[in-house]
PyMOL Python script that loads the backbone (N, CA, C, O; Angstrom):
from pymol import cmd

cmd.read_pdbstr("""\
ATOM      1  N   MET A   1      -1.438  -6.563   9.729  1.00  0.00           N
ATOM      2  CA  MET A   1      -1.736  -7.469   8.546  1.00  0.00           C
ATOM      3  C   MET A   1      -0.837  -8.632   8.731  1.00  0.00           C
ATOM      4  O   MET A   1       0.354  -8.495   9.010  1.00  0.00           O
ATOM      5  N   THR A   2      -1.432  -9.805   8.570  1.00  0.00           N
ATOM      6  CA  THR A   2      -0.625 -11.115   8.763  1.00  0.00           C
ATOM      7  C   THR A   2      -0.084 -11.416   7.239  1.00  0.00           C
ATOM      8  O   THR A   2      -0.553 -10.888   6.231  1.00  0.00           O
ATOM      9  N   ASN A   3       0.943 -12.321   7.264  1.00  0.00           N
ATOM     10  CA  ASN A   3       1.531 -12.711   5.991  1.00  0.00           C
ATOM     11  C   ASN A   3       0.559 -13.278   5.101  1.00  0.00           C
ATOM     12  O   ASN A   3       0.665 -13.171   3.879  1.00  0.00           O
ATOM     13  N   LYS A   4      -0.465 -13.929   5.718  1.00  0.00           N
ATOM     14  CA  LYS A   4      -1.463 -14.759   4.828  1.00  0.00           C
ATOM     15  C   LYS A   4      -2.311 -13.500   4.086  1.00  0.00           C
ATOM     16  O   LYS A   4      -2.599 -13.552   2.890  1.00  0.00           O
ATOM     17  N   GLU A   5      -2.610 -12.557   4.808  1.00  0.00           N
ATOM     18  CA  GLU A   5      -3.506 -11.498   4.213  1.00  0.00           C
ATOM     19  C   GLU A   5      -2.661 -10.830   3.150  1.00  0.00           C
ATOM     20  O   GLU A   5      -3.219 -10.492   2.106  1.00  0.00           O
ATOM     21  N   VAL A   6      -1.320 -10.599   3.324  1.00  0.00           N
ATOM     22  CA  VAL A   6      -0.470  -9.775   2.407  1.00  0.00           C
ATOM     23  C   VAL A   6      -0.526 -10.765   1.127  1.00  0.00           C
ATOM     24  O   VAL A   6      -0.811 -10.352   0.003  1.00  0.00           O
ATOM     25  N   LYS A   7      -0.226 -12.101   1.415  1.00  0.00           N
ATOM     26  CA  LYS A   7      -0.268 -13.040   0.099  1.00  0.00           C
ATOM     27  C   LYS A   7      -1.569 -13.049  -0.641  1.00  0.00           C
ATOM     28  O   LYS A   7      -1.560 -13.051  -1.872  1.00  0.00           O
ATOM     29  N   GLU A   8      -2.661 -13.053   0.023  1.00  0.00           N
ATOM     30  CA  GLU A   8      -3.973 -13.010  -0.660  1.00  0.00           C
ATOM     31  C   GLU A   8      -4.191 -11.632  -1.390  1.00  0.00           C
ATOM     32  O   GLU A   8      -4.864 -11.573  -2.419  1.00  0.00           O
ATOM     33  N   ARG A   9      -3.653 -10.625  -0.875  1.00  0.00           N
ATOM     34  CA  ARG A   9      -3.722  -9.412  -1.613  1.00  0.00           C
ATOM     35  C   ARG A   9      -2.976  -9.408  -2.880  1.00  0.00           C
ATOM     36  O   ARG A   9      -3.396  -8.921  -3.929  1.00  0.00           O
ATOM     37  N   GLN A  10      -1.784 -10.014  -2.702  1.00  0.00           N
ATOM     38  CA  GLN A  10      -0.734 -10.031  -3.848  1.00  0.00           C
ATOM     39  C   GLN A  10      -1.440 -10.979  -4.865  1.00  0.00           C
ATOM     40  O   GLN A  10      -1.435 -10.683  -6.060  1.00  0.00           O
ATOM     41  N   ASP A  11      -2.009 -12.042  -4.442  1.00  0.00           N
ATOM     42  CA  ASP A  11      -2.670 -12.963  -5.425  1.00  0.00           C
ATOM     43  C   ASP A  11      -3.756 -12.276  -6.283  1.00  0.00           C
ATOM     44  O   ASP A  11      -3.881 -12.426  -7.498  1.00  0.00           O
ATOM     45  N   LYS A  12      -4.515 -11.511  -5.493  1.00  0.00           N
ATOM     46  CA  LYS A  12      -5.662 -10.788  -6.185  1.00  0.00           C
ATOM     47  C   LYS A  12      -5.091  -9.815  -7.124  1.00  0.00           C
ATOM     48  O   LYS A  12      -5.638  -9.697  -8.220  1.00  0.00           O
ATOM     49  N   LEU A  13      -4.068  -9.106  -6.841  1.00  0.00           N
ATOM     50  CA  LEU A  13      -3.420  -8.050  -7.719  1.00  0.00           C
ATOM     51  C   LEU A  13      -2.928  -8.921  -8.883  1.00  0.00           C
ATOM     52  O   LEU A  13      -3.233  -8.546 -10.015  1.00  0.00           O
ATOM     53  N   VAL A  14      -2.192 -10.052  -8.736  1.00  0.00           N
ATOM     54  CA  VAL A  14      -1.618 -10.690  -9.913  1.00  0.00           C
ATOM     55  C   VAL A  14      -2.813 -11.090 -10.775  1.00  0.00           C
ATOM     56  O   VAL A  14      -2.788 -10.858 -11.983  1.00  0.00           O
ATOM     57  N   ASP A  15      -3.819 -11.660 -10.217  1.00  0.00           N
ATOM     58  CA  ASP A  15      -5.109 -12.006 -11.129  1.00  0.00           C
ATOM     59  C   ASP A  15      -5.560 -10.739 -11.784  1.00  0.00           C
ATOM     60  O   ASP A  15      -5.812 -10.811 -12.987  1.00  0.00           O
ATOM     61  N   MET A  16      -5.696  -9.621 -11.194  1.00  0.00           N
ATOM     62  CA  MET A  16      -6.249  -8.483 -11.858  1.00  0.00           C
ATOM     63  C   MET A  16      -5.371  -8.031 -13.028  1.00  0.00           C
ATOM     64  O   MET A  16      -5.859  -7.746 -14.121  1.00  0.00           O
ATOM     65  N   ILE A  17      -4.036  -7.973 -12.759  1.00  0.00           N
ATOM     66  CA  ILE A  17      -3.116  -7.662 -13.861  1.00  0.00           C
ATOM     67  C   ILE A  17      -3.043  -8.611 -14.937  1.00  0.00           C
ATOM     68  O   ILE A  17      -2.839  -8.239 -16.093  1.00  0.00           O
ATOM     69  N   ASP A  18      -3.222  -9.989 -14.576  1.00  0.00           N
ATOM     70  CA  ASP A  18      -3.280 -10.974 -15.554  1.00  0.00           C
ATOM     71  C   ASP A  18      -4.444 -10.809 -16.455  1.00  0.00           C
ATOM     72  O   ASP A  18      -4.301 -10.977 -17.666  1.00  0.00           O
ATOM     73  N   SER A  19      -5.628 -10.480 -15.921  1.00  0.00           N
ATOM     74  CA  SER A  19      -6.902 -10.350 -16.798  1.00  0.00           C
ATOM     75  C   SER A  19      -6.724  -9.046 -17.600  1.00  0.00           C
ATOM     76  O   SER A  19      -7.181  -9.021 -18.743  1.00  0.00           O
ATOM     77  N   LEU A  20      -6.130  -8.014 -17.127  1.00  0.00           N
ATOM     78  CA  LEU A  20      -6.036  -6.775 -17.776  1.00  0.00           C
ATOM     79  C   LEU A  20      -5.129  -7.132 -19.058  1.00  0.00           C
ATOM     80  O   LEU A  20      -5.477  -6.834 -20.200  1.00  0.00           O
ATOM     81  N   ALA A  21      -3.973  -7.776 -18.762  1.00  0.00           N
ATOM     82  CA  ALA A  21      -3.060  -8.208 -19.811  1.00  0.00           C
ATOM     83  C   ALA A  21      -3.809  -8.988 -20.888  1.00  0.00           C
ATOM     84  O   ALA A  21      -3.623  -8.746 -22.081  1.00  0.00           O
ATOM     85  N   LYS A  22      -4.664  -9.933 -20.460  1.00  0.00           N
ATOM     86  CA  LYS A  22      -5.447 -10.580 -21.472  1.00  0.00           C
ATOM     87  C   LYS A  22      -6.332  -9.731 -22.431  1.00  0.00           C
ATOM     88  O   LYS A  22      -6.404  -9.907 -23.647  1.00  0.00           O
ATOM     89  N   LYS A  23      -7.033  -8.731 -21.669  1.00  0.00           N
ATOM     90  CA  LYS A  23      -7.849  -7.729 -22.386  1.00  0.00           C
ATOM     91  C   LYS A  23      -7.040  -7.039 -23.376  1.00  0.00           C
ATOM     92  O   LYS A  23      -7.432  -6.971 -24.541  1.00  0.00           O
ATOM     93  N   ILE A  24      -5.946  -6.522 -23.004  1.00  0.00           N
ATOM     94  CA  ILE A  24      -4.967  -5.799 -23.771  1.00  0.00           C
ATOM     95  C   ILE A  24      -4.597  -6.560 -25.047  1.00  0.00           C
ATOM     96  O   ILE A  24      -4.654  -6.044 -26.164  1.00  0.00           O
ATOM     97  N   ASN A  25      -4.197  -7.882 -24.798  1.00  0.00           N
ATOM     98  CA  ASN A  25      -3.825  -8.717 -25.908  1.00  0.00           C
ATOM     99  C   ASN A  25      -4.968  -8.865 -26.883  1.00  0.00           C
ATOM    100  O   ASN A  25      -4.759  -8.766 -28.092  1.00  0.00           O
ATOM    101  N   ASN A  26      -6.209  -9.107 -26.378  1.00  0.00           N
ATOM    102  CA  ASN A  26      -7.265  -9.335 -27.239  1.00  0.00           C
ATOM    103  C   ASN A  26      -7.614  -8.049 -28.060  1.00  0.00           C
ATOM    104  O   ASN A  26      -8.125  -8.185 -29.171  1.00  0.00           O
ATOM    105  N   ASN A  27      -7.384  -6.937 -27.605  1.00  0.00           N
ATOM    106  CA  ASN A  27      -7.685  -5.684 -28.250  1.00  0.00           C
ATOM    107  C   ASN A  27      -6.571  -5.125 -29.207  1.00  0.00           C
ATOM    108  O   ASN A  27      -6.826  -4.175 -29.946  1.00  0.00           O
ATOM    109  N   SER A  28      -5.420  -5.681 -29.190  1.00  0.00           N
ATOM    110  CA  SER A  28      -4.210  -5.212 -29.854  1.00  0.00           C
ATOM    111  C   SER A  28      -3.685  -6.234 -30.861  1.00  0.00           C
ATOM    112  O   SER A  28      -3.784  -7.451 -30.702  1.00  0.00           O
ATOM    113  N   LYS A  29      -3.133  -5.649 -31.884  1.00  0.00           N
ATOM    114  CA  LYS A  29      -2.516  -6.609 -32.926  1.00  0.00           C
ATOM    115  C   LYS A  29      -1.251  -7.230 -32.362  1.00  0.00           C
ATOM    116  O   LYS A  29      -0.954  -8.421 -32.457  1.00  0.00           O
ATOM    117  N   GLU A  30      -0.581  -6.336 -31.800  1.00  0.00           N
ATOM    118  CA  GLU A  30       0.776  -6.913 -31.270  1.00  0.00           C
ATOM    119  C   GLU A  30       0.408  -7.545 -29.839  1.00  0.00           C
ATOM    120  O   GLU A  30      -0.410  -7.059 -29.058  1.00  0.00           O
ATOM    121  N   LYS A  31       1.091  -8.609 -29.654  1.00  0.00           N
ATOM    122  CA  LYS A  31       0.951  -9.365 -28.371  1.00  0.00           C
ATOM    123  C   LYS A  31       1.879  -8.894 -27.393  1.00  0.00           C
ATOM    124  O   LYS A  31       3.068  -8.831 -27.702  1.00  0.00           O
ATOM    125  N   PHE A  32       1.457  -8.520 -26.135  1.00  0.00           N
ATOM    126  CA  PHE A  32       2.219  -8.269 -25.078  1.00  0.00           C
ATOM    127  C   PHE A  32       2.444  -9.641 -24.322  1.00  0.00           C
ATOM    128  O   PHE A  32       1.509 -10.430 -24.190  1.00  0.00           O
ATOM    129  N   ASP A  33       3.626  -9.886 -23.860  1.00  0.00           N
ATOM    130  CA  ASP A  33       3.938 -11.073 -23.093  1.00  0.00           C
ATOM    131  C   ASP A  33       4.053 -10.624 -21.682  1.00  0.00           C
ATOM    132  O   ASP A  33       5.145 -10.163 -21.349  1.00  0.00           O
ATOM    133  N   ILE A  34       3.130 -10.681 -20.823  1.00  0.00           N
ATOM    134  CA  ILE A  34       3.364 -10.301 -19.473  1.00  0.00           C
ATOM    135  C   ILE A  34       3.109 -11.613 -18.560  1.00  0.00           C
ATOM    136  O   ILE A  34       2.042 -12.221 -18.483  1.00  0.00           O
ATOM    137  N   LYS A  35       4.166 -11.882 -17.967  1.00  0.00           N
ATOM    138  CA  LYS A  35       4.250 -13.046 -17.068  1.00  0.00           C
ATOM    139  C   LYS A  35       4.564 -12.530 -15.638  1.00  0.00           C
ATOM    140  O   LYS A  35       5.550 -11.810 -15.482  1.00  0.00           O
ATOM    141  N   LEU A  36       3.773 -12.861 -14.588  1.00  0.00           N
ATOM    142  CA  LEU A  36       4.276 -12.583 -13.242  1.00  0.00           C
ATOM    143  C   LEU A  36       4.478 -13.776 -12.473  1.00  0.00           C
ATOM    144  O   LEU A  36       3.657 -14.690 -12.560  1.00  0.00           O
ATOM    145  N   LYS A  37       5.506 -13.870 -11.711  1.00  0.00           N
ATOM    146  CA  LYS A  37       5.814 -14.975 -10.801  1.00  0.00           C
ATOM    147  C   LYS A  37       5.109 -14.777  -9.616  1.00  0.00           C
ATOM    148  O   LYS A  37       5.132 -13.688  -9.041  1.00  0.00           O
ATOM    149  N   ARG A  38       4.410 -15.854  -9.151  1.00  0.00           N
ATOM    150  CA  ARG A  38       3.838 -15.736  -7.825  1.00  0.00           C
ATOM    151  C   ARG A  38       4.942 -16.213  -6.853  1.00  0.00           C
ATOM    152  O   ARG A  38       5.697 -17.167  -7.043  1.00  0.00           O
ATOM    153  N   VAL A  39       4.911 -15.367  -5.748  1.00  0.00           N
ATOM    154  CA  VAL A  39       5.932 -15.450  -4.743  1.00  0.00           C
ATOM    155  C   VAL A  39       5.605 -16.796  -3.802  1.00  0.00           C
ATOM    156  O   VAL A  39       6.345 -17.086  -2.862  1.00  0.00           O
TER     157      VAL A  39
END
""", "prot")
cmd.dss("prot")
cmd.show_as("cartoon", "prot")
cmd.util.cbc("prot")
cmd.orient("prot")
């Protein structure tokens, strides 16, 4: 697996977690602050 492929996978994961965090925030009264740094 090339570095480019690894990075694309990481970006996909970051996006998935990001949208999950948004869903959680929308469904809960308490806000969770989840920030991921892109490498």
